[in-house]
C-alpha positions in Angstrom: -142.3 14.8 -84.5 -139.5 16.3 -82.5 -141.2 18.6 -80.0 -138.8 21.5 -79.4 -141.5 24.0 -78.6 -143.2 21.9 -75.4 -146.3 22.3 -77.2 -147.7 19.0 -77.1 -148.5 17.0 -73.8 -146.4 14.0 -73.1 -147.4 11.2 -75.4 -149.4 13.7 -77.4 -147.9 13.0 -80.9 -150.3 11.7 -83.2 -150.7 10.6 -86.8 -154.4 10.9 -88.0 -155.6 11.2 -91.5 -159.0 10.0 -92.8 -159.0 11.2 -96.1 -156.3 12.4 -98.9 -158.8 14.9 -100.9 -160.5 17.6 -98.9 -160.6 21.6 -98.6 -157.8 21.0 -95.9 -155.7 18.3 -97.8 -152.2 18.7 -97.2 -152.5 20.6 -93.9 -151.5 19.8 -90.6 -153.1 20.5 -87.1 -153.2 19.9 -83.5 -155.9 20.2 -81.0 -156.0 21.5 -77.3 -156.1 18.6 -74.9 -159.7 18.9 -73.9 -161.4 17.7 -77.2 -162.4 14.1 -77.4 -159.5 12.2 -79.7 -160.9 8.9 -80.6 -159.0 6.2 -78.6 -157.1 8.6 -75.9 -157.7 10.2 -72.8 -157.6 14.0 -72.8 -155.7 15.3 -69.7 -157.6 18.8 -69.9 -154.3 20.4 -68.4 -154.1 18.1 -65.3 -152.8 14.4 -65.1 -155.7 13.5 -62.7 -158.3 14.4 -65.5 -156.7 12.0 -67.5 -156.4 9.4 -64.8 -160.2 9.7 -64.0 -161.4 9.7 -67.4 -162.0 6.9 -69.9 -160.3 7.2 -73.6 -162.8 8.8 -76.2 -165.0 6.5 -78.3 -165.4 9.2 -81.2 -163.8 12.4 -81.9 -165.1 15.6 -81.2 -167.3 17.2 -83.9 -164.6 19.9 -84.9 -161.9 17.5 -84.8 -163.9 14.9 -86.9 -164.9 18.0 -89.4 -160.9 18.9 -89.9 -160.0 15.1 -90.3 -163.1 14.6 -92.8 -161.8 17.9 -95.0 -158.3 16.2 -95.5 -156.4 17.7 -92.6 -153.5 15.8 -90.9 -153.7 15.6 -87.0 -150.3 15.5 -85.4 -150.9 16.2 -82.0 -152.6 17.3 -78.5 -151.5 20.3 -77.0 -150.7 21.5 -73.7 -153.3 23.8 -72.1 -153.8 25.8 -68.7 -155.2 23.5 -65.8 -159.0 23.0 -66.7 -158.5 25.9 -69.4 -158.9 28.4 -66.4 -156.3 30.8 -67.2 -154.8 33.2 -69.5 -151.1 32.9 -68.7 -149.7 29.7 -70.7 -148.3 28.0 -67.7 -149.0 24.7 -66.9 -147.3 23.1 -63.7 -147.8 19.8 -64.6 -146.6 19.9 -68.4 -144.6 23.1 -68.6 -144.9 26.3 -70.3 -144.8 26.2 -74.3 -142.3 28.2 -76.0 -143.3 31.6 -77.9 -141.1 31.6 -80.9 -142.1 35.2 -82.0 -141.5 36.5 -78.8 -138.8 34.8 -76.9 -138.6 35.1 -73.1 -142.3 35.6 -73.1 -145.3 34.0 -72.2 -147.6 32.3 -75.0 -151.0 33.1 -73.3 -153.4 30.6 -72.4 -155.3 28.5 -71.8 -154.8 27.3 -75.6 -151.0 27.9 -75.3 -149.9 25.0 -76.9 -152.0 25.3 -79.8 -150.8 28.7 -80.3 -147.1 27.6 -79.5 -147.3 24.9 -82.3 -148.9 27.1 -84.7 -146.3 30.2 -84.1 -143.5 27.7 -84.3 -144.7 26.1 -87.7 -145.1 22.8 -86.4 -148.5 22.6 -87.8 -150.4 24.8 -90.1 -153.3 25.3 -87.7 -154.4 24.1 -84.5 -157.9 24.2 -82.6 -158.4 25.9 -79.1 -161.3 27.1 -77.2 -161.9 30.5 -75.9 -164.0 31.5 -72.7 -162.4 34.6 -71.3 -159.8 35.2 -74.3 -158.1 31.9 -74.5 -158.2 32.5 -78.5 -157.7 36.3 -78.8 -155.0 36.6 -76.2 -152.5 33.8 -77.5 -153.2 35.0 -81.0 -151.9 38.6 -79.8 -149.1 37.3 -77.9 -147.7 35.1 -80.7 -148.5 36.7 -83.9 -151.5 34.9 -85.1 -154.6 35.3 -86.6 -157.5 33.6 -84.3 -161.1 33.5 -84.1 -163.4 33.3 -81.3 -166.7 32.4 -83.1 -170.1 33.4 -82.3 -171.1 31.3 -79.0 -172.8 28.2 -80.2 -171.8 28.5 -83.6 -169.8 25.4 -83.4 -170.6 22.2 -81.6 -168.6 21.7 -77.9 -169.7 18.0 -77.9 -166.8 16.2 -76.7 -165.1 18.8 -74.9 -164.3 19.6 -71.6 -166.9 22.4 -70.5 -165.6 25.3 -68.3 -168.1 28.2 -68.6 -170.7 26.9 -71.0 -172.6 30.0 -71.5 -169.0 31.8 -72.4 -167.2 28.5 -74.1 -166.6 28.6 -77.8 -164.3 26.5 -80.1 -161.7 28.8 -81.9 -158.6 28.4 -84.1 -155.4 29.8 -84.8 -153.2 30.4 -88.3 -150.3 32.1 -89.5 -152.4 33.5 -92.6 -155.7 35.0 -93.1 -156.7 33.1 -96.0 -156.1 29.7 -94.0 -158.0 31.3 -90.9 -160.9 31.4 -93.8 -160.5 28.1 -94.8 -160.9 26.5 -91.6 -163.9 28.7 -91.0 -165.5 27.1 -94.2 -165.1 23.8 -92.9 -166.3 24.4 -89.3 -168.9 27.1 -89.2 -172.4 27.3 -90.2 -173.7 29.4 -93.2 -174.2 32.8 -92.7 -177.5 33.9 -91.4 -179.7 35.1 -93.8 -179.5 38.8 -94.5 -176.0 39.0 -92.7 -174.1 41.7 -94.4 -171.4 40.6 -96.6 -168.9 43.1 -95.2 -168.5 45.7 -92.2 -170.9 48.6 -92.8 -169.6 50.9 -90.0 -166.6 51.1 -87.3 -167.0 51.7 -83.6 -163.9 52.2 -81.4 -164.3 51.4 -77.9 -162.5 54.3 -76.2 -162.6 52.5 -72.5 -161.1 49.4 -74.0 -158.3 51.2 -75.6 -157.6 52.9 -72.3 -156.8 49.9 -70.7 -153.9 49.0 -73.2 -150.5 50.4 -72.2 -149.4 53.7 -74.2 -147.0 51.6 -76.6 -149.7 49.1 -77.3 -152.0 52.1 -78.2 -149.7 53.7 -80.7 -148.7 50.6 -82.4 -152.4 49.7 -83.2 -153.9 53.1 -83.6 -152.6 53.5 -87.4 -154.7 50.7 -87.9 -158.0 52.7 -86.7 -156.9 55.2 -89.7 -156.6 52.1 -91.9 -160.2 50.9 -90.9 -161.7 54.4 -91.3 -160.5 54.5 -94.8 -162.2 51.6 -95.5 -165.3 52.1 -93.4 -165.8 55.6 -92.9 -165.5 57.9 -89.8 -165.4 55.6 -86.7 -167.7 56.5 -83.7 -165.9 56.4 -80.6 -167.7 55.3 -77.6 -167.5 53.8 -74.4 -168.8 50.6 -73.8 -170.1 51.1 -70.3 -172.7 53.7 -70.6 -172.8 54.0 -67.0 -169.3 55.4 -66.6 -168.1 52.8 -64.1 -165.4 51.6 -66.5 -165.0 47.6 -67.7 -164.1 46.5 -64.5 -167.9 45.9 -64.0 -167.9 43.7 -67.0 -165.0 41.7 -66.0 -166.5 41.4 -62.3 -169.6 40.2 -64.1 -167.7 37.9 -66.3 -165.7 36.3 -63.7 -168.8 35.6 -61.4 -170.9 34.0 -63.7 -168.0 32.0 -65.2 -167.2 30.9 -61.4 -170.8 29.3 -60.8 -170.9 27.7 -64.2 -167.3 26.3 -63.4 -168.3 25.2 -59.8 -171.2 23.3 -61.7 -169.0 21.5 -64.1 -166.0 20.7 -61.5 -167.3 20.6 -57.9 -168.3 16.9 -57.8 -165.2 15.4 -59.7 -163.0 17.8 -57.2 -164.6 16.4 -54.2 -164.8 13.1 -55.3 -161.1 12.8 -57.0 -159.1 15.4 -55.0 -156.9 16.4 -58.1 -153.8 17.9 -57.2 -153.6 21.7 -58.4 -150.7 24.2 -59.3 -150.9 27.5 -57.2 -152.6 29.5 -60.0 -155.8 26.9 -60.5 -155.8 26.1 -56.4 -156.3 30.3 -56.0 -158.9 30.1 -59.2 -160.8 27.3 -57.2 -161.0 29.2 -53.7 -162.4 32.1 -55.8 -164.9 29.8 -57.5 -166.2 28.6 -53.9 -166.5 32.1 -52.8 -169.0 33.0 -55.1 -172.4 33.0 -53.9 -175.8 32.4 -55.7 -176.9 35.9 -55.2 -173.9 37.5 -56.6 -174.5 35.0 -59.5 -177.9 36.3 -60.0 -177.1 40.1 -59.7 -174.1 39.2 -62.5 -176.7 37.5 -64.6 -179.2 40.6 -64.7 -176.3 43.0 -65.5 -175.1 40.5 -68.1 -178.5 41.2 -70.0 -177.7 45.1 -69.9 -174.2 44.5 -71.4 -175.6 42.0 -74.2 -178.2 44.9 -75.1 -175.5 47.4 -75.4 -173.0 45.1 -77.2 -175.9 44.3 -79.6 -177.0 47.9 -80.2 -173.2 49.0 -81.0 -173.1 45.9 -83.4 -176.4 46.6 -85.1 -176.5 47.1 -88.9 -173.3 45.5 -89.5 -171.1 47.5 -87.4 -167.6 46.3 -86.3 -166.1 47.3 -82.5 -162.3 47.8 -83.0 -160.2 47.3 -79.7 -157.0 45.8 -78.8 -156.7 42.1 -78.2 -154.9 42.3 -75.0 -153.7 45.1 -72.4 -150.2 44.8 -74.3 -147.4 42.3 -75.8 -147.0 39.2 -73.9 -145.7 39.4 -70.3 -142.1 38.2 -69.7 -141.6 34.8 -68.4 -139.7 36.8 -65.2 -142.3 39.3 -64.8 -143.6 39.9 -61.0 -146.7 38.3 -59.5 -147.9 41.9 -59.5 -147.3 42.7 -63.1 -148.8 39.7 -64.3 -152.0 40.1 -62.0 -152.3 44.0 -63.2 -151.8 42.6 -66.9 -154.3 39.9 -66.7 -157.0 42.2 -65.0 -157.0 44.9 -67.8 -156.7 42.3 -70.5 -159.9 40.7 -69.1 -161.8 43.6 -69.1 -161.0 44.3 -72.6 -161.9 40.5 -73.6 -164.9 40.3 -71.3 -167.5 42.4 -73.5 -167.1 40.0 -76.6 -167.6 36.9 -74.1 -170.6 38.6 -72.1 -172.4 39.0 -75.4 -172.0 35.9 -77.2 -170.4 37.6 -80.2 -167.4 36.7 -82.5 -164.4 38.5 -82.4 -161.2 38.1 -85.0 -157.6 38.6 -83.8 -155.3 40.1 -86.2 -151.4 40.5 -86.1 -151.0 43.9 -87.0 -148.7 45.2 -84.8 -145.7 44.9 -82.6 -144.4 46.5 -79.3 -140.8 46.1 -78.1 -140.0 43.7 -81.1 -142.8 41.2 -80.4 -146.3 41.0 -81.7 -149.6 42.6 -80.7 -153.1 41.8 -82.0 -156.0 44.1 -83.1 -159.5 42.9 -82.4 -162.8 43.4 -84.4 -166.0 42.2 -82.8 -169.0 41.7 -85.2 -172.7 41.0 -84.9 -174.1 38.0 -84.1 -173.5 35.4 -86.5 -171.2 37.6 -88.7 -168.1 35.3 -88.2 -167.6 34.7 -92.0 -168.1 38.7 -92.8 -165.0 38.9 -90.4 -162.9 36.2 -91.8 -163.8 37.5 -95.3 -162.8 41.1 -93.9 -159.5 39.8 -92.3 -158.3 38.2 -95.8 -159.4 41.6 -97.4 -157.4 43.4 -95.0 -154.4 41.1 -94.4 -154.5 38.2 -96.9 -152.4 39.8 -99.5 -149.3 39.8 -97.5 -147.9 36.6 -96.1 -147.8 36.9 -92.3 -144.4 38.1 -91.0 -144.8 38.4 -87.1 -141.8 40.9 -87.2 -143.4 43.3 -89.4 -146.7 45.4 -89.5 -148.9 44.9 -92.5 -148.4 48.3 -93.7 
């Protein structure tokens, strides 16, 4: 396959098909290059990782499940170094092209997977989401995406970043296919789980972090959701009134300590060459103390309880997927840092609570895509996928138009 988008890693093209008949037969897919693919060594976004790790002897469970369902694997996709970024820029393998937002980032760290789906190279692609790496690229590229309930899908055979946050997710251009892949990858719904959302919660403090144009583009969907689910309850996720910055700091602190546990020995032993962003991230990781991590773990319990309370009895929380549309490739470092900080505050609640969130490509700003997020109760993944089809499935996805 000719990769004109820079979506695949060097020598990452594949041609793997296990069976001809299955629920995903006739469909093509790609995988973020941190999943084990039999016979090759994943790069995990850094050439020194592949150099120091042996080729996989088996496919990771999500990869195997898609192959066993009849899907055709076409390649391994570019990702941010060690999955530790939301930008979608890799200093070793390049920046994949966002066909639905020319001149803008795809978002990361599942950047190549999002680019491959948005550009029509594959029908769906696997990625991971720790701090937003499915939800943010889905928003930037005009795709459907799901960050599942934490632990719902096995991460065996995948590089870990921060195991208490890491999840397997995927991108599609259509809601129906998002659900079809979920039917293959997800466990059955828990007994007694609601079949559809029962009420709507609007996260006012998350909305306030989005740009005015983003809020204006997405607000009509709050009205549509209220028509379906009844009058929304408007709340601040942070009851203490400190804002979601405290939630982001909690997430970043725990993530850093877990990343240190995963990578410190390898980095000390192999001395990998990092790009500037990853080096800055690693300097931060080394600065986080055990005392800070302990305090963050206590705060996380409070935040998790708050999210569990708000999603009780089948409620869904509505919020933007990101602070605005995809940043321009030539955006200043200051603008990128501001956007990233506000976006991480928006994505942190679902991650801290381990809850599923679906990304819906329902709006545009400045002619480029913007996603709406719905966070559901623990184990409500299939409900969210069914609801996505109900909302958007009858209209074939056109990134240039809203589902009005």
